[in-house]
C-alpha positions as CSV (number, residue, x, y, z in Angstrom):
1,M,111.1,97.8,110.5
2,Q,108.9,97.1,113.5
3,A,108.3,93.4,114.0
4,Y,104.8,92.2,115.0
5,S,102.4,89.6,113.9
6,G,99.0,89.8,112.2
7,V,100.2,91.6,109.0
8,C,99.6,90.1,105.6
9,G,99.4,92.8,103.0
10,Q,100.7,96.3,102.2
11,E,100.9,98.8,99.4
12,F,102.7,102.1,98.8
13,I,100.5,104.9,97.6
14,D,101.6,106.1,94.2
15,F,98.5,106.6,92.1
16,P,97.8,110.1,90.8
17,N,94.2,110.2,91.9
18,W,95.3,109.9,95.6
19,P,96.3,113.1,97.4
20,K,100.0,114.1,96.8
21,E,100.7,114.4,100.5
22,L,99.9,110.7,100.9
23,H,102.3,109.6,98.0
24,G,105.1,107.4,99.4
25,M,103.1,106.4,102.4
26,M,102.3,102.8,103.1
27,V,98.9,101.2,103.7
28,K,99.0,98.0,105.8
29,V,96.3,95.6,106.8
30,R,96.4,94.0,110.3
31,Y,94.1,91.2,111.5
32,K,95.6,90.7,115.0
33,P,95.6,91.7,117.8
34,T,93.4,94.4,116.2
35,N,91.5,94.6,113.0
36,R,92.3,97.7,110.9
37,V,93.7,99.1,107.7
38,E,96.6,101.5,108.7
39,L,98.3,104.4,107.0
40,L,102.0,104.7,107.8
41,E,104.9,106.9,106.9
42,W,108.0,105.1,105.5
43,N,111.1,107.0,106.5
44,E,114.7,106.3,105.6
45,Y,117.3,106.7,108.4
46,E,121.0,105.8,109.0
47,Y,120.5,102.0,109.2
48,G,117.6,101.5,106.8
49,Y,113.9,102.3,107.0
50,E,111.4,102.7,109.7
51,E,107.6,103.1,109.7
52,K,105.6,105.6,111.6
53,Y,101.9,105.2,112.3
54,V,99.8,108.0,111.0
55,S,96.1,107.0,111.2
56,D,93.6,104.3,110.5
57,I,91.8,104.2,107.1
58,I,89.4,101.5,108.4
59,F,89.0,100.3,112.0
60,S,86.2,98.0,113.2
61,K,85.2,96.7,116.6
62,N,83.5,93.8,114.9
63,L,86.1,91.0,115.2
64,S,84.7,89.3,112.1
65,F,86.3,92.0,110.0
66,I,89.6,90.3,109.1
67,P,91.6,92.2,106.4
68,V,94.0,89.7,104.9
69,D,95.4,91.4,101.8
70,L,95.1,94.6,99.7
71,R,96.1,95.6,96.2
72,F,95.7,98.7,94.0
73,G,93.4,98.1,91.0
74,P,94.1,99.5,87.5
75,Y,91.8,102.5,88.0
76,G,93.5,103.6,91.2
77,G,91.2,102.1,93.7
78,M,92.6,100.1,96.6
79,Y,90.9,96.8,97.2
80,V,91.0,95.1,100.6
81,C,90.3,91.4,100.9
82,D,88.2,90.8,104.1
83,W,87.9,87.2,105.3
84,Y,84.9,88.3,107.3
85,N,84.8,85.4,109.8
86,P,83.9,85.0,113.4
87,V,86.8,82.6,113.9
88,K,90.3,83.3,112.8
89,G,93.5,81.3,113.0
90,H,94.1,77.6,112.9
91,A,96.1,77.4,116.2
92,Q,93.5,79.1,118.4
93,Y,90.4,77.3,117.2
94,S,89.7,73.9,115.9
95,L,89.4,73.5,112.1
96,R,86.0,71.9,112.8
97,D,84.8,74.8,114.9
98,E,81.1,75.2,113.9
99,R,81.5,79.0,113.9
100,R,83.8,78.9,110.9
101,D,82.2,80.5,107.9
102,R,83.6,78.8,104.8
103,V,81.6,80.7,102.2
104,S,81.4,84.3,103.1
105,G,83.9,87.1,102.4
106,R,84.0,90.7,101.3
107,I,86.0,93.0,99.1
108,W,86.3,96.7,100.1
109,R,87.2,99.3,97.6
110,I,88.9,102.4,99.0
111,I,89.2,105.5,97.0
112,P,89.7,109.2,98.0
113,K,86.6,111.4,98.1
114,E,85.9,113.1,94.8
115,A,88.8,111.2,93.1
116,E,88.4,110.4,89.5
117,P,89.3,106.9,88.2
118,V,92.7,106.7,86.5
119,R,92.8,105.7,82.9
120,P,95.0,102.6,82.9
121,P,97.5,101.9,80.2
122,K,96.9,99.0,77.9
123,I,99.0,96.0,79.0
124,Y,97.6,92.8,77.5
125,G,98.6,92.4,73.9
126,T,100.9,95.4,74.0
127,S,104.2,95.5,72.1
128,I,107.5,94.9,73.8
129,P,108.8,98.5,73.5
130,E,105.5,99.8,74.9
131,L,105.7,97.4,77.8
132,L,109.3,98.4,78.6
133,N,108.3,102.1,78.6
134,L,105.6,101.2,81.2
135,L,108.5,100.3,83.5
136,K,109.1,104.0,83.8
137,R,105.7,104.6,85.3
138,K,105.6,105.7,88.9
139,E,102.7,103.3,89.7
140,Y,104.2,100.1,91.0
141,R,101.3,98.0,89.9
142,Y,101.5,99.1,86.3
143,R,105.2,98.2,86.3
144,Y,104.5,94.8,88.0
145,W,101.8,93.9,85.4
146,A,104.0,95.0,82.6
147,K,106.8,92.7,83.7
148,R,104.3,89.8,84.0
149,E,103.1,90.4,80.5
150,L,106.7,90.5,79.3
151,R,107.2,87.0,80.6
152,E,104.6,85.8,78.1
153,K,106.7,87.1,75.2
154,N,109.6,85.5,73.3
155,P,112.7,85.9,75.5
156,K,115.1,86.3,72.6
157,K,113.0,89.2,71.2
158,I,112.7,90.8,74.6
159,K,116.4,90.7,75.2
160,T,117.2,92.4,71.9
161,V,114.7,95.2,72.7
162,L,115.7,95.4,76.4
163,D,119.4,95.7,75.6
164,K,118.5,98.8,73.4
165,W,116.1,100.2,76.0
166,I,118.7,100.1,78.7
167,T,121.4,101.9,76.6
168,E,118.9,104.6,75.7
169,L,117.9,105.5,79.2
170,D,118.5,109.2,80.1
171,P,121.2,109.5,82.8
172,S,120.0,113.0,83.6
173,S,116.5,111.8,84.6
174,P,115.9,111.9,88.3
175,R,114.5,108.4,88.0
176,Y,117.4,107.0,86.1
177,M,118.4,104.7,88.9
178,N,114.8,103.5,89.2
179,H,114.6,102.7,85.5
180,Q,117.9,100.8,85.7
181,V,116.5,98.7,88.6
182,E,113.4,97.9,86.6
183,G,115.5,96.9,83.6
184,M,117.6,94.6,85.9
185,W,114.4,92.9,87.1
186,A,113.2,92.5,83.6
187,Y,116.4,90.7,82.8
188,R,116.0,88.4,85.8
189,N,112.5,87.5,84.7
190,L,114.2,86.1,81.6
191,E,116.8,84.4,83.9
192,L,119.4,86.7,82.3
193,V,122.0,89.1,83.8
194,N,123.2,92.4,82.3
195,V,126.5,92.9,84.0
196,E,126.9,96.4,82.6
197,C,123.5,97.4,84.0
198,I,124.4,96.1,87.5
199,G,127.8,97.8,87.3
200,T,126.1,101.1,86.5
201,L,123.7,100.7,89.5
202,M,126.6,99.9,91.8
203,L,128.5,103.1,90.7
204,I,125.4,105.2,91.2
205,M,124.9,103.7,94.7
206,A,128.5,104.2,95.6
207,K,128.2,107.9,94.7
208,N,125.0,108.5,96.5
209,Y,125.4,106.3,99.6
């Protein structure tokens, strides 16, 4: 991975209302030495992964545009948090610099032209089996929100259902390994370890890598 400063947020594109050719690419926000929202390819090679710059999604010559984070929303829009300040950094300028704007800020929503909003799954108040099945979704944010909701449930009940869910995963699925990983992280959210699940993952990795 290339090392440089001024990066504080990134997301992989995986929502169905985004063009398929962009799926798997990464969007990154940079606030120094330039102010932009970048699109990058994420490629695996012999020693790990490397990123390749593709283009800018947003670029501004106005240095008050300071993108500091981004997240996909439930409907497939990408939201960029813009600090929008004429002064950035605490080392370069005094904290009492009169130009500091302590009240302004902007949120940008980015969505492909003519893209329809995605209908999000129900997460809050959903049953444990339904939340676990959301871990099979391709959209990372849905999986993340599902795991957060699971943490609000009774751990003993989750373990019982999760044990069954893991054993019923389809080994012939092309995403079998992904599902195993999501299950492993669900256990870790409960501060538990499923040794059999980890062993299965290690065997799969040994065969494929």
